PyMOL Python script that loads the backbone (N, CA, C, O; Angstrom):
from pymol import cmd

cmd.read_pdbstr("""\
ATOM      1  N   UNK A   1       0.828  -1.182   0.000  1.00  0.00           N
ATOM      2  CA  UNK A   1       0.000   0.000   0.000  1.00  0.00           C
ATOM      3  C   UNK A   1       0.875   1.249   0.000  1.00  0.00           C
ATOM      4  O   UNK A   1       1.988   1.257   0.527  1.00  0.00           O
ATOM      5  N   UNK A   2       0.341   2.288  -0.600  1.00  0.00           N
ATOM      6  CA  UNK A   2       1.025   3.586  -0.673  1.00  0.00           C
ATOM      7  C   UNK A   2       0.103   4.633  -0.061  1.00  0.00           C
ATOM      8  O   UNK A   2      -1.104   4.634  -0.301  1.00  0.00           O
ATOM      9  N   UNK A   3       0.686   5.517   0.725  1.00  0.00           N
ATOM     10  CA  UNK A   3      -0.081   6.565   1.393  1.00  0.00           C
ATOM     11  C   UNK A   3       0.374   7.924   0.879  1.00  0.00           C
ATOM     12  O   UNK A   3       1.564   8.180   0.701  1.00  0.00           O
ATOM     13  N   UNK A   4      -0.620   8.795   0.645  1.00  0.00           N
ATOM     14  CA  UNK A   4      -0.333  10.130   0.111  1.00  0.00           C
ATOM     15  C   UNK A   4      -1.165  11.186   0.811  1.00  0.00           C
ATOM     16  O   UNK A   4      -2.305  10.949   1.213  1.00  0.00           O
ATOM     17  N   UNK A   5      -0.560  12.366   0.947  1.00  0.00           N
ATOM     18  CA  UNK A   5      -1.289  13.554   1.387  1.00  0.00           C
ATOM     19  C   UNK A   5      -1.605  14.348   0.127  1.00  0.00           C
ATOM     20  O   UNK A   5      -0.717  14.627  -0.678  1.00  0.00           O
ATOM     21  N   UNK A   6      -2.860  14.706  -0.038  1.00  0.00           N
ATOM     22  CA  UNK A   6      -3.275  15.490  -1.209  1.00  0.00           C
ATOM     23  C   UNK A   6      -3.264  16.968  -0.833  1.00  0.00           C
ATOM     24  O   UNK A   6      -3.905  17.376   0.136  1.00  0.00           O
ATOM     25  N   UNK A   7      -2.527  17.769  -1.612  1.00  0.00           N
ATOM     26  CA  UNK A   7      -2.378  19.194  -1.334  1.00  0.00           C
ATOM     27  C   UNK A   7      -3.245  20.038  -2.255  1.00  0.00           C
ATOM     28  O   UNK A   7      -3.486  19.678  -3.407  1.00  0.00           O
ATOM     29  N   UNK A   8      -3.714  21.175  -1.726  1.00  0.00           N
ATOM     30  CA  UNK A   8      -4.438  22.129  -2.571  1.00  0.00           C
ATOM     31  C   UNK A   8      -3.443  23.083  -3.220  1.00  0.00           C
ATOM     32  O   UNK A   8      -2.234  22.866  -3.142  1.00  0.00           O
ATOM     33  N   UNK A   9      -3.937  24.126  -3.852  1.00  0.00           N
ATOM     34  CA  UNK A   9      -3.076  25.075  -4.570  1.00  0.00           C
ATOM     35  C   UNK A   9      -2.162  25.875  -3.645  1.00  0.00           C
ATOM     36  O   UNK A   9      -1.209  26.498  -4.112  1.00  0.00           O
ATOM     37  N   UNK A  10      -2.443  25.867  -2.328  1.00  0.00           N
ATOM     38  CA  UNK A  10      -1.612  26.570  -1.350  1.00  0.00           C
ATOM     39  C   UNK A  10      -0.720  25.619  -0.555  1.00  0.00           C
ATOM     40  O   UNK A  10      -0.156  26.001   0.470  1.00  0.00           O
ATOM     41  N   UNK A  11      -0.594  24.383  -1.031  1.00  0.00           N
ATOM     42  CA  UNK A  11       0.192  23.330  -0.371  1.00  0.00           C
ATOM     43  C   UNK A  11      -0.352  22.953   0.999  1.00  0.00           C
ATOM     44  O   UNK A  11       0.406  22.559   1.885  1.00  0.00           O
ATOM     45  N   UNK A  12      -1.655  23.071   1.175  1.00  0.00           N
ATOM     46  CA  UNK A  12      -2.313  22.661   2.410  1.00  0.00           C
ATOM     47  C   UNK A  12      -2.964  21.309   2.166  1.00  0.00           C
ATOM     48  O   UNK A  12      -3.651  21.107   1.164  1.00  0.00           O
ATOM     49  N   UNK A  13      -2.741  20.389   3.092  1.00  0.00           N
ATOM     50  CA  UNK A  13      -3.286  19.036   2.954  1.00  0.00           C
ATOM     51  C   UNK A  13      -4.803  19.073   3.095  1.00  0.00           C
ATOM     52  O   UNK A  13      -5.342  19.559   4.089  1.00  0.00           O
ATOM     53  N   UNK A  14      -5.475  18.547   2.076  1.00  0.00           N
ATOM     54  CA  UNK A  14      -6.942  18.520   2.100  1.00  0.00           C
ATOM     55  C   UNK A  14      -7.475  17.092   2.134  1.00  0.00           C
ATOM     56  O   UNK A  14      -8.686  16.876   2.168  1.00  0.00           O
ATOM     57  N   UNK A  15      -6.565  16.117   2.125  1.00  0.00           N
ATOM     58  CA  UNK A  15      -7.003  14.728   2.180  1.00  0.00           C
ATOM     59  C   UNK A  15      -5.831  13.777   2.283  1.00  0.00           C
ATOM     60  O   UNK A  15      -4.705  14.107   1.912  1.00  0.00           O
ATOM     61  N   UNK A  16      -6.117  12.585   2.794  1.00  0.00           N
ATOM     62  CA  UNK A  16      -5.135  11.523   2.912  1.00  0.00           C
ATOM     63  C   UNK A  16      -5.676  10.330   2.128  1.00  0.00           C
ATOM     64  O   UNK A  16      -6.855   9.992   2.228  1.00  0.00           O
ATOM     65  N   UNK A  17      -4.799   9.697   1.345  1.00  0.00           N
ATOM     66  CA  UNK A  17      -5.227   8.577   0.504  1.00  0.00           C
ATOM     67  C   UNK A  17      -4.372   7.350   0.756  1.00  0.00           C
ATOM     68  O   UNK A  17      -3.177   7.444   1.040  1.00  0.00           O
ATOM     69  N   UNK A  18      -5.017   6.194   0.645  1.00  0.00           N
ATOM     70  CA  UNK A  18      -4.322   4.911   0.665  1.00  0.00           C
ATOM     71  C   UNK A  18      -4.565   4.298  -0.706  1.00  0.00           C
ATOM     72  O   UNK A  18      -5.704   4.005  -1.068  1.00  0.00           O
ATOM     73  N   UNK A  19      -3.496   4.106  -1.468  1.00  0.00           N
ATOM     74  CA  UNK A  19      -3.621   3.643  -2.843  1.00  0.00           C
ATOM     75  C   UNK A  19      -2.877   2.330  -3.051  1.00  0.00           C
ATOM     76  O   UNK A  19      -1.963   2.001  -2.295  1.00  0.00           O
ATOM     77  N   UNK A  20      -3.272   1.583  -4.077  1.00  0.00           N
ATOM     78  CA  UNK A  20      -2.637   0.299  -4.357  1.00  0.00           C
ATOM     79  C   UNK A  20      -1.362   0.448  -5.176  1.00  0.00           C
ATOM     80  O   UNK A  20      -0.573  -0.494  -5.267  1.00  0.00           O
ATOM     81  N   UNK A  21      -1.149   1.615  -5.772  1.00  0.00           N
ATOM     82  CA  UNK A  21       0.042   1.840  -6.579  1.00  0.00           C
ATOM     83  C   UNK A  21       0.622   3.219  -6.337  1.00  0.00           C
ATOM     84  O   UNK A  21       0.000   4.080  -5.715  1.00  0.00           O
ATOM     85  N   UNK A  22       1.831   3.405  -6.846  1.00  0.00           N
ATOM     86  CA  UNK A  22       2.490   4.704  -6.702  1.00  0.00           C
ATOM     87  C   UNK A  22       1.849   5.729  -7.627  1.00  0.00           C
ATOM     88  O   UNK A  22       1.311   5.388  -8.681  1.00  0.00           O
ATOM     89  N   UNK A  23       1.917   6.997  -7.212  1.00  0.00           N
ATOM     90  CA  UNK A  23       1.349   8.096  -7.982  1.00  0.00           C
ATOM     91  C   UNK A  23       2.422   9.155  -8.165  1.00  0.00           C
ATOM     92  O   UNK A  23       3.156   9.476  -7.231  1.00  0.00           O
ATOM     93  N   UNK A  24       2.509   9.686  -9.353  1.00  0.00           N
ATOM     94  CA  UNK A  24       3.408  10.802  -9.630  1.00  0.00           C
ATOM     95  C   UNK A  24       2.548  12.012  -9.971  1.00  0.00           C
ATOM     96  O   UNK A  24       2.092  12.161 -11.105  1.00  0.00           O
ATOM     97  N   UNK A  25       2.331  12.868  -8.988  1.00  0.00           N
ATOM     98  CA  UNK A  25       1.531  14.077  -9.192  1.00  0.00           C
ATOM     99  C   UNK A  25       2.078  15.166  -8.274  1.00  0.00           C
ATOM    100  O   UNK A  25       2.471  14.892  -7.139  1.00  0.00           O
ATOM    101  N   UNK A  26       2.101  16.391  -8.767  1.00  0.00           N
ATOM    102  CA  UNK A  26       2.680  17.493  -7.991  1.00  0.00           C
ATOM    103  C   UNK A  26       1.902  17.791  -6.712  1.00  0.00           C
ATOM    104  O   UNK A  26       2.457  18.363  -5.774  1.00  0.00           O
ATOM    105  N   UNK A  27       0.627  17.411  -6.662  1.00  0.00           N
ATOM    106  CA  UNK A  27      -0.184  17.705  -5.474  1.00  0.00           C
ATOM    107  C   UNK A  27      -0.328  16.500  -4.536  1.00  0.00           C
ATOM    108  O   UNK A  27      -1.117  16.546  -3.592  1.00  0.00           O
ATOM    109  N   UNK A  28       0.428  15.424  -4.787  1.00  0.00           N
ATOM    110  CA  UNK A  28       0.371  14.220  -3.954  1.00  0.00           C
ATOM    111  C   UNK A  28       1.741  13.990  -3.331  1.00  0.00           C
ATOM    112  O   UNK A  28       2.723  13.766  -4.038  1.00  0.00           O
ATOM    113  N   UNK A  29       1.802  14.047  -1.988  1.00  0.00           N
ATOM    114  CA  UNK A  29       3.053  13.883  -1.257  1.00  0.00           C
ATOM    115  C   UNK A  29       3.039  12.520  -0.559  1.00  0.00           C
ATOM    116  O   UNK A  29       2.125  12.239   0.215  1.00  0.00           O
ATOM    117  N   UNK A  30       4.037  11.671  -0.820  1.00  0.00           N
ATOM    118  CA  UNK A  30       4.086  10.377  -0.124  1.00  0.00           C
ATOM    119  C   UNK A  30       4.267  10.566   1.381  1.00  0.00           C
ATOM    120  O   UNK A  30       5.063  11.394   1.823  1.00  0.00           O
ATOM    121  N   UNK A  31       3.516   9.785   2.163  1.00  0.00           N
ATOM    122  CA  UNK A  31       3.632   9.807   3.623  1.00  0.00           C
ATOM    123  C   UNK A  31       3.739   8.367   4.115  1.00  0.00           C
ATOM    124  O   UNK A  31       3.497   7.433   3.351  1.00  0.00           O
ATOM    125  N   UNK A  32       4.100   8.179   5.382  1.00  0.00           N
ATOM    126  CA  UNK A  32       4.361   6.842   5.920  1.00  0.00           C
ATOM    127  C   UNK A  32       3.107   6.036   6.246  1.00  0.00           C
ATOM    128  O   UNK A  32       3.122   4.808   6.158  1.00  0.00           O
ATOM    129  N   UNK A  33       2.018   6.716   6.622  1.00  0.00           N
ATOM    130  CA  UNK A  33       0.807   6.010   7.044  1.00  0.00           C
ATOM    131  C   UNK A  33      -0.410   6.914   6.871  1.00  0.00           C
ATOM    132  O   UNK A  33      -0.298   8.037   6.379  1.00  0.00           O
ATOM    133  N   UNK A  34      -1.563   6.416   7.278  1.00  0.00           N
ATOM    134  CA  UNK A  34      -2.803   7.198   7.180  1.00  0.00           C
ATOM    135  C   UNK A  34      -2.907   8.199   8.327  1.00  0.00           C
ATOM    136  O   UNK A  34      -3.811   8.106   9.158  1.00  0.00           O
ATOM    137  N   UNK A  35      -2.002   9.132   8.370  1.00  0.00           N
ATOM    138  CA  UNK A  35      -1.930  10.128   9.439  1.00  0.00           C
ATOM    139  C   UNK A  35      -2.874  11.282   9.125  1.00  0.00           C
ATOM    140  O   UNK A  35      -2.495  12.237   8.447  1.00  0.00           O
ATOM    141  N   UNK A  36      -4.116  11.188   9.626  1.00  0.00           N
ATOM    142  CA  UNK A  36      -5.098  12.232   9.315  1.00  0.00           C
ATOM    143  C   UNK A  36      -4.800  13.544  10.024  1.00  0.00           C
ATOM    144  O   UNK A  36      -5.427  14.562   9.728  1.00  0.00           O
ATOM    145  N   UNK A  37      -3.849  13.535  10.959  1.00  0.00           N
ATOM    146  CA  UNK A  37      -3.465  14.779  11.627  1.00  0.00           C
ATOM    147  C   UNK A  37      -2.788  15.743  10.657  1.00  0.00           C
ATOM    148  O   UNK A  37      -2.654  16.925  10.973  1.00  0.00           O
ATOM    149  N   UNK A  38      -2.366  15.280   9.504  1.00  0.00           N
ATOM    150  CA  UNK A  38      -1.745  16.155   8.499  1.00  0.00           C
ATOM    151  C   UNK A  38      -2.780  17.029   7.794  1.00  0.00           C
ATOM    152  O   UNK A  38      -2.426  18.036   7.179  1.00  0.00           O
ATOM    153  N   UNK A  39      -4.047  16.653   7.879  1.00  0.00           N
ATOM    154  CA  UNK A  39      -5.096  17.431   7.204  1.00  0.00           C
ATOM    155  C   UNK A  39      -5.123  18.841   7.778  1.00  0.00           C
ATOM    156  O   UNK A  39      -5.111  19.030   8.994  1.00  0.00           O
ATOM    157  N   UNK A  40      -5.160  19.813   6.898  1.00  0.00           N
ATOM    158  CA  UNK A  40      -5.159  21.266   7.136  1.00  0.00           C
ATOM    159  C   UNK A  40      -3.772  21.814   7.498  1.00  0.00           C
ATOM    160  O   UNK A  40      -3.641  23.002   7.792  1.00  0.00           O
ATOM    161  N   UNK A  41      -2.735  20.964   7.480  1.00  0.00           N
ATOM    162  CA  UNK A  41      -1.375  21.456   7.705  1.00  0.00           C
ATOM    163  C   UNK A  41      -0.727  21.791   6.368  1.00  0.00           C
ATOM    164  O   UNK A  41      -1.060  21.196   5.343  1.00  0.00           O
ATOM    165  N   UNK A  42       0.191  22.737   6.382  1.00  0.00           N
ATOM    166  CA  UNK A  42       0.872  23.176   5.167  1.00  0.00           C
ATOM    167  C   UNK A  42       2.175  22.406   5.000  1.00  0.00           C
ATOM    168  O   UNK A  42       2.901  22.170   5.966  1.00  0.00           O
ATOM    169  N   UNK A  43       2.462  22.015   3.754  1.00  0.00           N
ATOM    170  CA  UNK A  43       3.679  21.279   3.426  1.00  0.00           C
ATOM    171  C   UNK A  43       4.611  22.210   2.667  1.00  0.00           C
ATOM    172  O   UNK A  43       4.320  22.600   1.536  1.00  0.00           O
ATOM    173  N   UNK A  44       5.743  22.570   3.294  1.00  0.00           N
ATOM    174  CA  UNK A  44       6.712  23.468   2.677  1.00  0.00           C
ATOM    175  C   UNK A  44       8.122  22.963   2.930  1.00  0.00           C
ATOM    176  O   UNK A  44       8.466  22.576   4.046  1.00  0.00           O
ATOM    177  N   UNK A  45       8.928  22.971   1.883  1.00  0.00           N
ATOM    178  CA  UNK A  45      10.342  22.590   1.993  1.00  0.00           C
ATOM    179  C   UNK A  45      10.521  21.232   2.668  1.00  0.00           C
ATOM    180  O   UNK A  45      11.448  21.037   3.454  1.00  0.00           O
ATOM    181  N   UNK A  46       9.618  20.288   2.350  1.00  0.00           N
ATOM    182  CA  UNK A  46       9.719  18.945   2.900  1.00  0.00           C
ATOM    183  C   UNK A  46       9.277  18.810   4.346  1.00  0.00           C
ATOM    184  O   UNK A  46       9.506  17.766   4.957  1.00  0.00           O
ATOM    185  N   UNK A  47       8.646  19.843   4.915  1.00  0.00           N
ATOM    186  CA  UNK A  47       8.217  19.836   6.314  1.00  0.00           C
ATOM    187  C   UNK A  47       6.727  20.162   6.418  1.00  0.00           C
ATOM    188  O   UNK A  47       6.172  20.885   5.590  1.00  0.00           O
ATOM    189  N   UNK A  48       6.094  19.610   7.458  1.00  0.00           N
ATOM    190  CA  UNK A  48       4.696  19.913   7.750  1.00  0.00           C
ATOM    191  C   UNK A  48       4.626  21.019   8.799  1.00  0.00           C
ATOM    192  O   UNK A  48       5.395  21.015   9.761  1.00  0.00           O
ATOM    193  N   UNK A  49       3.721  21.950   8.620  1.00  0.00           N
ATOM    194  CA  UNK A  49       3.556  23.051   9.573  1.00  0.00           C
ATOM    195  C   UNK A  49       3.003  22.530  10.894  1.00  0.00           C
ATOM    196  O   UNK A  49       2.354  21.485  10.943  1.00  0.00           O
ATOM    197  N   UNK A  50       3.267  23.266  11.944  1.00  0.00           N
ATOM    198  CA  UNK A  50       2.710  22.952  13.255  1.00  0.00           C
ATOM    199  C   UNK A  50       1.257  23.428  13.296  1.00  0.00           C
ATOM    200  O   UNK A  50       0.375  22.727  13.793  1.00  0.00           O
ATOM    201  N   UNK A  51       1.024  24.628  12.766  1.00  0.00           N
ATOM    202  CA  UNK A  51      -0.326  25.177  12.775  1.00  0.00           C
ATOM    203  C   UNK A  51      -1.178  24.570  11.663  1.00  0.00           C
ATOM    204  O   UNK A  51      -0.667  24.077  10.657  1.00  0.00           O
ATOM    205  N   UNK A  52      -2.479  24.623  11.875  1.00  0.00           N
ATOM    206  CA  UNK A  52      -3.430  24.131  10.877  1.00  0.00           C
ATOM    207  C   UNK A  52      -4.112  25.317  10.211  1.00  0.00           C
ATOM    208  O   UNK A  52      -4.335  26.354  10.837  1.00  0.00           O
ATOM    209  N   UNK A  53      -4.435  25.155   8.951  1.00  0.00           N
ATOM    210  CA  UNK A  53      -5.065  26.198   8.147  1.00  0.00           C
ATOM    211  C   UNK A  53      -6.455  25.723   7.715  1.00  0.00           C
ATOM    212  O   UNK A  53      -6.697  25.448   6.540  1.00  0.00           O
ATOM    213  N   UNK A  54      -7.348  25.635   8.681  1.00  0.00           N
ATOM    214  CA  UNK A  54      -8.697  25.168   8.377  1.00  0.00           C
ATOM    215  C   UNK A  54      -9.434  26.203   7.542  1.00  0.00           C
ATOM    216  O   UNK A  54      -9.283  27.405   7.760  1.00  0.00           O
ATOM    217  N   UNK A  55     -10.225  25.740   6.593  1.00  0.00           N
ATOM    218  CA  UNK A  55     -10.929  26.684   5.715  1.00  0.00           C
ATOM    219  C   UNK A  55     -11.994  27.478   6.468  1.00  0.00           C
ATOM    220  O   UNK A  55     -12.614  26.982   7.408  1.00  0.00           O
ATOM    221  N   UNK A  56     -12.187  28.699   6.040  1.00  0.00           N
ATOM    222  CA  UNK A  56     -13.225  29.552   6.593  1.00  0.00           C
ATOM    223  C   UNK A  56     -14.337  29.676   5.556  1.00  0.00           C
ATOM    224  O   UNK A  56     -14.079  29.966   4.388  1.00  0.00           O
ATOM    225  N   UNK A  57     -15.540  29.460   5.981  1.00  0.00           N
ATOM    226  CA  UNK A  57     -16.654  29.539   5.048  1.00  0.00           C
ATOM    227  C   UNK A  57     -17.271  30.938   5.067  1.00  0.00           C
ATOM    228  O   UNK A  57     -17.294  31.612   6.097  1.00  0.00           O
ATOM    229  N   UNK A  58     -17.758  31.348   3.926  1.00  0.00           N
ATOM    230  CA  UNK A  58     -18.486  32.613   3.829  1.00  0.00           C
ATOM    231  C   UNK A  58     -19.944  32.354   3.470  1.00  0.00           C
ATOM    232  O   UNK A  58     -20.692  33.279   3.152  1.00  0.00           O
ATOM    233  N   UNK A  59     -20.337  31.083   3.525  1.00  0.00           N
ATOM    234  CA  UNK A  59     -21.714  30.723   3.200  1.00  0.00           C
ATOM    235  C   UNK A  59     -22.646  31.274   4.278  1.00  0.00           C
ATOM    236  O   UNK A  59     -22.294  31.286   5.457  1.00  0.00           O
ATOM    237  N   UNK A  60     -23.818  31.723   3.882  1.00  0.00           N
ATOM    238  CA  UNK A  60     -24.769  32.232   4.875  1.00  0.00           C
ATOM    239  C   UNK A  60     -25.222  31.102   5.803  1.00  0.00           C
ATOM    240  O   UNK A  60     -25.287  29.939   5.406  1.00  0.00           O
ATOM    241  N   UNK A  61     -25.532  31.470   7.039  1.00  0.00           N
ATOM    242  CA  UNK A  61     -26.000  30.486   7.992  1.00  0.00           C
ATOM    243  C   UNK A  61     -27.407  30.022   7.645  1.00  0.00           C
ATOM    244  O   UNK A  61     -28.238  30.801   7.179  1.00  0.00           O
ATOM    245  N   UNK A  62     -27.654  28.749   7.878  1.00  0.00           N
ATOM    246  CA  UNK A  62     -29.007  28.237   7.699  1.00  0.00           C
ATOM    247  C   UNK A  62     -29.850  28.680   8.888  1.00  0.00           C
ATOM    248  O   UNK A  62     -29.317  29.153   9.891  1.00  0.00           O
ATOM    249  N   UNK A  63     -31.130  28.530   8.776  1.00  0.00           N
ATOM    250  CA  UNK A  63     -32.022  28.911   9.877  1.00  0.00           C
ATOM    251  C   UNK A  63     -31.689  28.098  11.129  1.00  0.00           C
ATOM    252  O   UNK A  63     -31.714  28.634  12.238  1.00  0.00           O
ATOM    253  N   UNK A  64     -31.380  26.825  10.963  1.00  0.00           N
ATOM    254  CA  UNK A  64     -31.019  25.966  12.093  1.00  0.00           C
ATOM    255  C   UNK A  64     -29.745  26.465  12.763  1.00  0.00           C
ATOM    256  O   UNK A  64     -29.681  26.525  13.991  1.00  0.00           O
ATOM    257  N   UNK A  65     -28.731  26.823  11.981  1.00  0.00           N
ATOM    258  CA  UNK A  65     -27.478  27.322  12.537  1.00  0.00           C
ATOM    259  C   UNK A  65     -27.690  28.643  13.284  1.00  0.00           C
ATOM    260  O   UNK A  65     -27.074  28.882  14.323  1.00  0.00           O
ATOM    261  N   UNK A  66     -28.564  29.495  12.744  1.00  0.00           N
ATOM    262  CA  UNK A  66     -28.874  30.759  13.418  1.00  0.00           C
ATOM    263  C   UNK A  66     -29.539  30.491  14.761  1.00  0.00           C
ATOM    264  O   UNK A  66     -29.225  31.144  15.756  1.00  0.00           O
ATOM    265  N   UNK A  67     -30.455  29.530  14.788  1.00  0.00           N
ATOM    266  CA  UNK A  67     -31.129  29.183  16.033  1.00  0.00           C
ATOM    267  C   UNK A  67     -30.142  28.594  17.035  1.00  0.00           C
ATOM    268  O   UNK A  67     -30.243  28.866  18.232  1.00  0.00           O
ATOM    269  N   UNK A  68     -29.193  27.794  16.562  1.00  0.00           N
ATOM    270  CA  UNK A  68     -28.175  27.236  17.449  1.00  0.00           C
ATOM    271  C   UNK A  68     -27.341  28.348  18.071  1.00  0.00           C
ATOM    272  O   UNK A  68     -27.048  28.318  19.266  1.00  0.00           O
ATOM    273  N   UNK A  69     -26.963  29.327  17.260  1.00  0.00           N
ATOM    274  CA  UNK A  69     -26.173  30.448  17.774  1.00  0.00           C
ATOM    275  C   UNK A  69     -26.955  31.229  18.829  1.00  0.00           C
ATOM    276  O   UNK A  69     -26.412  31.594  19.872  1.00  0.00           O
ATOM    277  N   UNK A  70     -28.228  31.480  18.550  1.00  0.00           N
ATOM    278  CA  UNK A  70     -29.053  32.221  19.496  1.00  0.00           C
ATOM    279  C   UNK A  70     -29.209  31.449  20.802  1.00  0.00           C
ATOM    280  O   UNK A  70     -29.182  32.038  21.883  1.00  0.00           O
ATOM    281  N   UNK A  71     -29.372  30.136  20.703  1.00  0.00           N
ATOM    282  CA  UNK A  71     -29.501  29.298  21.890  1.00  0.00           C
ATOM    283  C   UNK A  71     -28.216  29.323  22.710  1.00  0.00           C
ATOM    284  O   UNK A  71     -28.265  29.384  23.939  1.00  0.00           O
ATOM    285  N   UNK A  72     -27.074  29.276  22.043  1.00  0.00           N
ATOM    286  CA  UNK A  72     -25.788  29.333  22.748  1.00  0.00           C
ATOM    287  C   UNK A  72     -25.619  30.674  23.472  1.00  0.00           C
ATOM    288  O   UNK A  72     -25.137  30.718  24.604  1.00  0.00           O
ATOM    289  N   UNK A  73     -26.015  31.756  22.815  1.00  0.00           N
ATOM    290  CA  UNK A  73     -25.925  33.074  23.444  1.00  0.00           C
ATOM    291  C   UNK A  73     -26.850  33.176  24.655  1.00  0.00           C
ATOM    292  O   UNK A  73     -26.479  33.751  25.678  1.00  0.00           O
ATOM    293  N   UNK A  74     -28.051  32.619  24.536  1.00  0.00           N
ATOM    294  CA  UNK A  74     -28.981  32.644  25.664  1.00  0.00           C
ATOM    295  C   UNK A  74     -28.439  31.801  26.813  1.00  0.00           C
ATOM    296  O   UNK A  74     -28.581  32.179  27.976  1.00  0.00           O
ATOM    297  N   UNK A  75     -27.818  30.661  26.500  1.00  0.00           N
ATOM    298  CA  UNK A  75     -27.253  29.806  27.544  1.00  0.00           C
ATOM    299  C   UNK A  75     -26.116  30.521  28.262  1.00  0.00           C
ATOM    300  O   UNK A  75     -26.006  30.436  29.485  1.00  0.00           O
ATOM    301  N   UNK A  76     -25.267  31.225  27.510  1.00  0.00           N
ATOM    302  CA  UNK A  76     -24.178  31.989  28.124  1.00  0.00           C
ATOM    303  C   UNK A  76     -24.724  33.067  29.052  1.00  0.00           C
ATOM    304  O   UNK A  76     -24.211  33.255  30.155  1.00  0.00           O
ATOM    305  N   UNK A  77     -25.763  33.777  28.612  1.00  0.00           N
ATOM    306  CA  UNK A  77     -26.365  34.827  29.433  1.00  0.00           C
ATOM    307  C   UNK A  77     -26.974  34.234  30.700  1.00  0.00           C
ATOM    308  O   UNK A  77     -26.857  34.809  31.782  1.00  0.00           O
ATOM    309  N   UNK A  78     -27.620  33.089  30.557  1.00  0.00           N
ATOM    310  CA  UNK A  78     -28.220  32.416  31.715  1.00  0.00           C
ATOM    311  C   UNK A  78     -27.134  31.953  32.683  1.00  0.00           C
ATOM    312  O   UNK A  78     -27.280  32.109  33.896  1.00  0.00           O
ATOM    313  N   UNK A  79     -26.066  31.397  32.170  1.00  0.00           N
ATOM    314  CA  UNK A  79     -24.943  30.971  33.022  1.00  0.00           C
ATOM    315  C   UNK A  79     -24.365  32.149  33.793  1.00  0.00           C
ATOM    316  O   UNK A  79     -24.031  32.015  34.971  1.00  0.00           O
ATOM    317  N   UNK A  80     -24.245  33.294  33.145  1.00  0.00           N
ATOM    318  CA  UNK A  80     -23.713  34.483  33.818  1.00  0.00           C
ATOM    319  C   UNK A  80     -24.651  34.936  34.934  1.00  0.00           C
ATOM    320  O   UNK A  80     -24.194  35.325  36.009  1.00  0.00           O
ATOM    321  N   UNK A  81     -25.955  34.889  34.685  1.00  0.00           N
ATOM    322  CA  UNK A  81     -26.924  35.267  35.718  1.00  0.00           C
ATOM    323  C   UNK A  81     -26.835  34.331  36.920  1.00  0.00           C
ATOM    324  O   UNK A  81     -26.833  34.773  38.069  1.00  0.00           O
ATOM    325  N   UNK A  82     -26.762  33.036  36.637  1.00  0.00           N
ATOM    326  CA  UNK A  82     -26.729  32.055  37.719  1.00  0.00           C
ATOM    327  C   UNK A  82     -25.427  32.167  38.503  1.00  0.00           C
ATOM    328  O   UNK A  82     -25.443  32.208  39.733  1.00  0.00           O
ATOM    329  N   UNK A  83     -24.307  32.216  37.801  1.00  0.00           N
ATOM    330  CA  UNK A  83     -23.006  32.285  38.471  1.00  0.00           C
ATOM    331  C   UNK A  83     -22.793  33.625  39.158  1.00  0.00           C
ATOM    332  O   UNK A  83     -22.121  33.711  40.185  1.00  0.00           O
ATOM    333  N   UNK A  84     -23.378  34.675  38.575  1.00  0.00           N
ATOM    334  CA  UNK A  84     -23.226  36.005  39.166  1.00  0.00           C
ATOM    335  C   UNK A  84     -24.196  36.277  40.299  1.00  0.00           C
ATOM    336  O   UNK A  84     -24.178  37.358  40.887  1.00  0.00           O
ATOM    337  N   UNK A  85     -25.032  35.318  40.605  1.00  0.00           N
ATOM    338  CA  UNK A  85     -25.973  35.484  41.714  1.00  0.00           C
ATOM    339  C   UNK A  85     -27.200  36.307  41.324  1.00  0.00           C
ATOM    340  O   UNK A  85     -27.922  36.787  42.197  1.00  0.00           O
ATOM    341  N   UNK A  86     -27.441  36.474  40.030  1.00  0.00           N
ATOM    342  CA  UNK A  86     -28.575  37.275  39.600  1.00  0.00           C
ATOM    343  C   UNK A  86     -29.899  36.561  39.710  1.00  0.00           C
ATOM    344  O   UNK A  86     -30.946  37.208  39.667  1.00  0.00           O
ATOM    345  N   UNK A  87     -29.892  35.242  39.851  1.00  0.00           N
ATOM    346  CA  UNK A  87     -31.158  34.508  39.977  1.00  0.00           C
ATOM    347  C   UNK A  87     -31.301  33.917  41.356  1.00  0.00           C
ATOM    348  O   UNK A  87     -32.304  33.264  41.647  1.00  0.00           O
TER     349      UNK A  87
END
""", "prot")
cmd.dss("prot")
cmd.show_as("cartoon", "prot")
cmd.util.cbc("prot")
cmd.orient("prot")
């Protein structure tokens, strides 16, 4: 088996593959095993970055996500009231 980290255009790992044969591609870096911790790390000069570069979405929130955010904010406010002795 052969293991590869798939890089995007910024050399950030966006996937790990286990293949039956070798691959020669500029965006595929051979690795020792299925190390998913490499995902979102940058590969430069033969080294993996310590920090991760997770993608940021600009997609609008769904109604469910908006409700989740509002619920989290209400829970935080309630926790502050309870811990602060307001209730």
